N, C-alpha and C positions, 0 to 999 in steps of 0.2 A: 368577368373578363372572359371573352371567346377563346375556346380551345385553340392552341397554336403551339407548333414546336419552338416558337420564338415569342417570348413575353414582350420583347421590344416591338415586334410586329403587331401583336395584339394591342398593346397600348397605343402605338402610332395610328393604327387603323381607327380606334375609338376616338382619339383626339381629333383627328382630321375630319372624321365623319360628324363630330359635334359641331365643329366649325362650319361644315357645309350645311348642315341642318338649321343652323342658326341664321343662315343667309349670307355668310361670307363667301364671296365668289372668286376674288382675284388671288391666286397663289403664285409665288415666284420661287424658282429652285435652281440652285447651283449644285452640280453633280458631286458626290463625296461618299466615302465609305461608311463613316460612323453615322451618317444621316440616312442610310439606304432604306430602312423601314419607313420613314417619313416619305421618301421619294416614291417608294412602291405604293404607299396609301393614296398619295397625291395622284399617281398615275391612274389608280383604279377609279377614283372619283372623277378625273377628267375623262376618262373613257366612257363613263356613264353620263357624261355631260352635266354632273353636279357642280363642278367647278371650272374656272378657266385657269389652265396651268401654262406658265411661260417659264422656259428653261433658258438660263444664261450662263456663260462660261465664267464671267468674271463677277464676283460677289459685290464689288464696289458698284459696278454699272448696274447690276441686278437691283440692288437696294434703292437707287435713285430711279430706276424704271418703276419699281414698286411704289415709290413716293409719288412719282407722277400719276399713277393709276388712282392712288388714294385721293390726291388733289383733285382729280377730274370726277371721281365717283362720289366723294364724300364718305366712302366705306373703308373699312381697314383692309389693308393688304397683308397677306401672310408670306413671310420670307423664310425659306428653309435652307440652312447651310449645314456643312460638316464642321468638325472642330478645328482649332488652331488659328492660323492666320485668316482663314475664311471669315471667322467671327469679327476679326479686328478690321477686315475690309469693309464691313457695314458702318463703321463709326461715322465717316462724313455725312452719310444720308440720315443716320439716326440723330446727329446733332441738329441737322436742318429740320427734321421732323419735330425735334423736342421744342425748338424755338418758334416753329411755325404752327404747332398744334395739329399735326397730321397723324392719323391713327395707322401705326405699323405694328404687327405682331410678329415678333422674331423668334423663330423655332431653331435654336442653336443646338446641335448635337454635341455631346461631350462624353468623355471616358467616365466610367463609374468612379466612385470615390476612392477605391482601392488602388487606381491607377493614376491618381492625381499626386503630384509632388514627388514622384519617384523616377522621373526621366522618360516616362512613356512617350512614344512617337506621337507627334502632332497633338501634344497635350500642354496646354497653359491654363493660367487662372482666368476662366471666362466669366466668373462671377464679379459683378460690379465693374466689368471692362468698360461699360458705357458710363459709369459713375451715376450722376444725377440726370443724365440725358434720357434716362427711361423712367416712365411713370412707376414701373415695378419690375423687380428682377426675382424670379422664382427658380430656386435650384431644386430640380425634380429628380429624386433618386432613381437609379435604374430599376425598372420593373422586373419582378421576379415571378409573376403569375398568380399572386395571392388574390383572394377575394377582396373586393373593394377597389381594386385598381382601375376598373372600368368607371365607376363612379367619380374616382379622382380625376381621370382624364376628362370627363364631361364637365366637372367643375372648374377645371384649369381653363378649358375653352370658354366657358361662360364668363368667368372673371376676366380673362384676357380682353375679350371683346368689350366688356362694360368699362374697364379701366382705359383701354385705348380710345374709346369713343367719348369718354368723359361723362358717362352716365351718372357718376357719382358727383357730378358738379364741378369737378376739377377740369383743367384744360386737357383736351385730347392730347394724344401723343404716343410715343413708341412704348411697347411692353415687351420684356424678354422672358421667355421660358427656356431655361437652360436645361435640356433634356439629357440625362445620362442614359446610355444604353450599353448593356453588357452581351456578349456574345452568347447564342447566335444572333447576329444583328438583324436578320430578316427571315422571312419564311413566305410561302405562296399564299397562305391563309392566316387571318380571316381577309375577305375582301371588304375593303372599307366602304364600297358602294352598296354593299348588302346589309350594312349595319343601320339601325334605327334607334340611336340613343335617345333616351328621354331627357330633356333639358327644360329649364325654366329660367327665362331671362329676367334680370331684376327691373325693378321700375326705374325710370329715368327721374333723377333728382331735379325738381324745379324750384330754384331758390326764389326767395321773395325779392323782387326788384327793389333796388335803391333809386330814389328820385331826388332831383334837385330842381328848385325854382330859381331861375336866373333873372337878373334884371335886364329888361329890354332896351335900356338906354346905352349900354357899352357897345361900341363899334366891335363886331364879333366876326371871325372868319372860322370855317369849319375845315380842319386839316384831315385828309383821309389818306392813311398809309396802308400798306399791305393788309389784306383781310378785313378792310373796312366794310365793303359791301353797299348794299342799297340803302341801308338805314341811314347812311351818311347823306346820301342824296335826299332822302325823305326829310330829314331835319333841316338841311340848308333850304330847301324849297318851302318847307313849312314856315320858316321864320325869316326868310328873305335874307339870308346870309351868303356871302361868297364861298365857294367850295374849291378848296385847294387839294385836287386829288391826283395822286401819283397814278401812273398808268396800270400798275399791278394791283390798285386798291379795290377794283371791282365797283368804283363809284365815280369814274371819269365819264359822266354822262349828265344830261339834263340842262336846263336852261341857266342853272347857277354855276356850272363848272367854268373856272377861270384857268384857261389853258396857259397863259403866260404868267402864272403867279410867280415863277422864280425870278423873272427879271423885274417884276413889280416889287417884289420884297427886297431885291438888291438895290434898287435906286429910285423908288418912287415916294413921293410925299405920303401916299396912302399907307404905306407901311408903317410910318411913324404914328399913325393915328390908331392903329389896332390896339385894342385895350383887352381883348379876350380871344383865346383860342380854344375851340372845342375839338378835342382830338379823337379820331377813330382809327382802329387798327395800329399798325406800326410804321410810322414814316421814317424813311431811311435814305432818301436821295439828295435832298437840297440842304446844303449847308445853311443857307439863309433861312430856310424854314425851320431847322433845328435850333439856330440861334435865336429865333423868335421866342422859342419856349424858354430861353434863359433870361429874356428881358424882364426886369423887375417890375416894370410898368404894365406888363401884360398878365392877366389872370389866365391860369391854365386849368381847363376842365377836361377830365379824361373819361370817355365812355368805355366801360370794361368790354374787352375783346373775348369772345367765346373761344377763340383759337389762337390768337397771337400772345396771349398771357399779359402780364403786368407791363405797363408801359408808362414811365415818368423819368425820362432821361435828365431832366433838369432838377428833379426832386423838388418841384415847385407846385404841383397840382393841388389846388385848394379842394377839389372835389374829384372823387373817383366813383362813378355812379353807372347805373344801368340805363337810365333814361333822364332827359331833362324837359323843362317846359320854361316859358317866360311869363313875367308878371303883367305884360301889357303888349300893344302892338308895337311892331319894330318898323322903324323908318327905312323905307325901301331906297331912299336916295343913296344910302351907303352901297347897296348893291349896284345901282346904276353907274356910279362913279368907277366901280371895279370893272364893270362890263366895258365902259369906255376905254379904260387903260388897257384892257385885254384886246380890245379891237385895234389899238395903236400897235401893240406888241405883234398881232398877227400880220400887220402890214409891214412890219420892219424887215429889213434885210438880215439875213442870218450868215454869220461867218462860217457857219458849218452847213452851207446850202445843200451839199451833196447828201449829208447825213439827214437833213431835214426832208430832202426829197425821197429818200429810202424810207423814212418813218411814214410819210404821206401816202407812199404807195403801199406799204404794208397794211396801214389802217384802212385804205380804200378797198384793198383786196379781200379783206377778212370781214365776213358777214355772219348772219344768224347761226348757220350750222358750223361755222369754223371756230377754230381755237388759236390763240396766240401765246407762245411761251417766250418770255424775255430773258436773255442771259444777263449775268451781272457784269456788264461791261459798259463801256462808254455809250452804247447805243440806247440802253434803258435810260439814261440821262437825256439823250437827245429826244427820246419819246416823251419824257416828263416835260420837256420844254416844248414840244411841237405837236404831239399826238392830239388829234381832235376829240371832242367829247362824242363818244359813240358807244352804245350798248354792245360790247362784244366780251367774250370770255377771254381774260387775260391771266396767265399764270406766270409766276416768278418765284424763285427761291430766295425770299427776302427775310427768312428767319435768321440766317448768318450771312446772306448776301455773297456767298462764295460762287466762284465760276465753276467749281466742280460738279460734274454730273449733268450739265445742261441738256446734252443731247439724249441722255438716258431718260431724264424727266420728261422731255418732250415726247419721247417714245411711248413712255407710260401714259401719257395723256392721249396719245393717238390710238392706243389700244383699247381705250374706253370710249372715246369719241370717234367712231368710225364713219359717220355720215358725211361730215364736212372734211376740210383739210386742216391739219395741225401746222402751223408755221412756228418755227423757232428762230428768232432774231438774235444773233450774237456776233461777237467779234472773233477775228481769226484765232487769237490765243485761246479764247474760250472753247472754240471747236477742237483745237489741237489737244487741250487738256483732257478732252472726253473723247477723243477719236475712236478709241476701241469700242465705244457704244454705238458705233455705226454697223457693227456685226449684225447680220440678218438671221434670225431664227425662222426658218421656212414655216414652222407650225403657227407663227403669229398671222399668217395670211397676208393678203394685200392691205398695205397701209398708205394713206395719203398723208405724207409728211415731208414738209419743205424746211431744210436747215439753210436759212438765209444768212450768209456770212458777210458782214461789212468788213472787207478786207483793206485794212489801212497799214498793214506792215507792222503790227505789234501793239503794245499797250499804250495807245495815245491817251487813254483815260488819265495817265499820270501827268500829262502836259500842263494841267491847270493847277497842280499842287506845288508846295513850297520848293521841293528839291529840283524842279524843272529849271529854275533860275539860280539855283544855288551851286549846281555842278556843272562842269564842262560837258559839252554836247555828247562827246564820245562816252564819257562816264555815265551819263544819264541813259544813253542808249543802252549800254552794256548791263546796267543794273536794274533798269525799270522798263524801257520800251521793249527790250528783248525780241527784236524782229527775228522771224524764223524764215527758212527757205524750203518750205514743204510745197510740192505740186499737188494742189488740191484735186486737179483732174485725175492724176494717178491714185490719190487717196481714195476718191470716189470709186474709181474703177475696181480697185482693190476690194472694197467692201460691197461692190454690186449696186451702187447708187447711180442715178443718171447725174450728169454734171452739165451745169449751164453757167458760162461766163458772162457777166453783164457789165458793160461799160457805159450805157446811157439809159435814160428813162424809158424809152420804147422797149428795149431789150428787157429791162425789169418787169414791165407790165405783162410782157408775154410769158416771161419765166414764172411769174406768180399764178398763172393759169395751168401750170403743168401738173399732171397728177402722178401718183406713185411716190417712190422715195427719191427725193431730188436734192442735191446739193447745189444751192445757188450762190456763186461766187461774185459778190458785187464789189468792184474795184473802185475803192474811194481814194480821193486825192488828199 
């Protein structure tokens, strides 16, 4: 351990230097007293350009921004907090990361053991505060400057990276290092940027893939949910099967993509002929699609997801494997019938024409260098119904499908992907739920991010559910639609964003070409 007047500072400097040397780039910090040694070390590394450091006032928003950065980069984000409620504020993003396999490393500062359980200020039980939502929770005793603590700090960093990234073969996800610090809580040395810890990363576990050979005779569809990726596209095209891909699947592309699959499943003869579903990722959007998995006449085959974890909602999967093949040639007439039904769907009039136009405009404006983040509101379902097959990067928090942290998640994506424009499509309630994430940290520099709000006066997503016709309109509005009276122009002005109000297609097209931080208020009927 380097000589320092503060063992806390020496330990923190070595720990963060080890993360930086291992290639971890994205660090997120909320200011606090108990975490000051970590903050100083992070600042030293950032000044030396060895890491990118982003400072946020609100730990909840910070955690979702870190989540977005990890989604976009595929690398772990390090999150630094002080003790107490600061740690609890990470919980929503930690849950999402757990269910969607996103690598986060949580450095939660804590009181030393002698100050726990005695009423010390800002002290609560931080151990297992996230329960099983973290892959690992390590309670690290307060350093006291003893020999060997430097080596322990390096080993903690190496292990946290390996577990968060799933190098051991398990699903990637969050890891918590609960770091106790004893006064003096910081010092001016050592400088973390000057340390050169010796570390050795473990080998990445490569499991033996499990295969299944399927009969080519069963009429089969490929269902691609969040996290499915290009593998679902390749399989569908290899075997001539229709591809039912959600917009956040990363698979809504190619010649086999059936855009109108929801309507076909709800009322077409084709749906009754399906005898097998091959599932990739985590489907969450369509009731008709999920209902298909419960049909006892339909075989369910699940392809293991590297990020989304186990998926078998009907508990009927006959096979859960890594790869599949078929025993003979597939009849492509089945695919052609789906394509014809899809063409009929595309020509149909939509009751939600305004939302369809909004989805069409967003997909048209988003190209190779751009990214799209979809909030968990009605609009992601409209995108599922109408978004064209197009190879663009789409992100969405579908692990738990909550509306929390959508603006912050989009900001995290924009921090990583700076070349194009990051568009976040969401409803008005989703925006208001995370309005505090519109705060601008000048150190982030210029970002091209458009928060596109489908403003329909509340939670219209509930209009298609049972209670909509069971309750009196006023009761339904009070309990579920919950319209708000927030002036989005003033909201944007308060946070320093440009504001554009859109009421027709021409205005929308122009708005989507605007650069900088822009709040686009699309008024829907």
